[in-house]
Each structure stands twice: as structure tokens, then as C-alpha cells.
N, C-alpha and C positions, 0 to 999 in steps of 0.2 A: 467542513473543508479539509482537504488533505493537508494543507499547510499547518492548520491548527492541530490536527492529529499528530503530525510529525513533531511539532514544537513540544507538545505534551509528552511524547515519548522521550525526547532528548532530555527534558527537564527531569523526568522520572527515572530513566535508565541510563543516560549517557549516550554519547554519539555513536559508539560502535554497536550497541544493542539496538538503538533506534534504526541504524542503517540496515541491520539484519531484519528487523521487524518490517521495514518498508519494502525490502526485497521480497520477503515472504508474502506481504499483502499484494504486491504487484504480480507475483507469480500466481497467486490464487485467482486474481482478477483475470489474468491472461488465460489461465487454464479454463476458467468458466466460460470465457468468450469463445475459445476454440471448441469447447465441448458443445456449446449451445448453437454456435454458428451466428450469433448476434453480432452487430456492429457496436463498437465502443461509442458511447454518447457522453460527452462532457456535461456534467451536471451544472 
């Protein structure tokens, strides 16, 4: 789950780096969706 992933990042790297990591992850997901033309499906 994304919440678990984010909690691990905050514990390991702090809030600011975790925020940047989450933004990067979201950007990669959005880029992949735009490139492929697929719809986002919540797992």
C-alpha cells in the first residue's frame, strides 16, 4: 500500500525527502498513464 510505503520513507529519510520521493513516484505513474493511454485503476 502507498500509505505503508510513505511511512517507511518518512521513518528512513524524514518528511521533506519523503515528500519529494512521493512527488517523484506520482509523476512517474502519471507519465506512464499518459504515455500508455491506460486508465488509472485503484488497487
